[in-house]
N, C-alpha and C positions, 0 to 999 in steps of 0.2 A: 909682451906678446902673450896672447891668450892661448888656450888649449881647446881641443875638441874632445868632448866626452860623448861616447856612443852608449846609449842605453837600450839594451836588448830586453824588450818586454816579453816575458814568458809566463808570468803568473797573473798579471793584472792588465786590463786594457788601458789604452791611452787615457781614457776618461778618469781613471783612478790614479795613474802615475803622474800625469801632467800637473794637476793641481798641487801635489806635494812638492814637485820640483819648482813650481812657480812660487809657492809660499816660501821655500828656502831662499830663492833668489831675492824676494822682497825683504826677507830678514837681513840680507847682505846689503840692503838699500840699493839694489840694482834695478834698472829699468830693463824690460824684456820685450823682444819682438818674437812672437810665435808665428813662424812662416809655414803655411801649408800649401797644398796644391788645389784643394777643392773648396770653393766658397761655401757650398752648402754644409760641408763638414765643419768648417770654421763657425758657421752660424749655430750649429748644434753644440759645439764646444763653448761658444759664447753663452748660450742658455745654461749649459751644465755648470759653468764656472760660477754663476750666480747662486747656485743651490747645492754645491758639492758638500758643504758641511754647515751645520747650523751655527757653529761658533766661529766660523771663519768668513772673511770677506776678502776677495781678491779683486782689487780695483782694476778694471780692464775695459777695453772697447774694441770694436771692429774698425779696421782702417777705413776711413771715408773722407779724409781731407783735413780741414783746418784744425780740428780738435785733436788730431793724432798725437801731437807732442805732449798733451796733458795726461795721457793714459800711461800709468806705470807699466801696464802690460797691454800690448797692442797685438791683436790677431790680424793676420793678413794672408791673402792668397797671392801667389805670384812671386815677384822678385823685388818687392819694396825694399829699399836700402835700409841698412841698420840705423842710419841717421843718428849716430851718437849714443845709441842704447848700449848698455853694458853687456847684455846677454842676448844671444840668438838661440831660439829653440826651433829646430827644423823637424817637422813631422811629415809622415806620409811621403817620404822621399824628396822633400823640397830641396831645392838647390842651395848649396853653401859655397860661396866664393872664397878661395884661400885668403884673399886680402881681408875679408871680414874677420877671419880668425885673428889677424894681426891687430885689428882695432878693437875687438871685443875683449872683455875680461874672460868670457867663457862662451863657447858654442856647444850646444847640446844637440845631438841627433838621436831622436827617439824612433825606434822601429819595432814593428810587430814580429815577434819571433815565431809566430805560427803561420806566417805568410811567406812562402818561398821567394816571391818577387821582391818583397820588402827586405828579406835577408840578402839577396843578391845586390840590391841597390845599396844597402849599407856597406857591404863588402867593397863595392865599386867606390863609394865615397871614402872609405878608409884608405884604400890603395891610392886614390887620387890626392887626398889631403896629405898623407904621410910622404908621398913622392915629392910633394912641394916642400918637405922638410919641417912640417908642422908637428907639434907634440899632440899625441892622441892617446886616449885611454878608452878601453872597452870595459863596460860594466854590465853584469848580468844579475838578474834577480832569481835565478834558478833555484837557489837554496832557500828562498823566502825573504831574503834581505839583499840589498845591493852589495855586490862584491866585485872588486877590480880583478879582471881576468887577464888583461893584456895591456901593454903600454908601449908606445913608440916614442923615443926621445926625439927632441927637435934637432935639426941639423945644426952643426957648429957654425 
């Protein structure tokens, strides 16, 4: 069973943090589904991922059908199923089903620490997922590097 990692973005925007987390996932040879709520925002991230660093390449695509399984990183709006992918990264308050945590190696929830609505949504997700007995970790970049600030053990 996987775990849920909450990433509280306080120093960097999503555009800076997401590529680093995606690169680490690919180093683990994981396939990743990035689930957002706003198709336009995902199009912007798609463009940004092509150019985030000169020395890096993050193979990815926007979900649109037949070619989706070929993309190591797939960006989608809505509730596209994990579909056998190793990791789910939920952004902008996208839904995470507790059953997905059980099938993924890792579920990451990234949220903007400067947005009160995003903070409240992340708190709701933490309460809901831990109530289901799932392991969860809360990470903050407040100090300038990622530090684990809280952890909820899985139910026996």
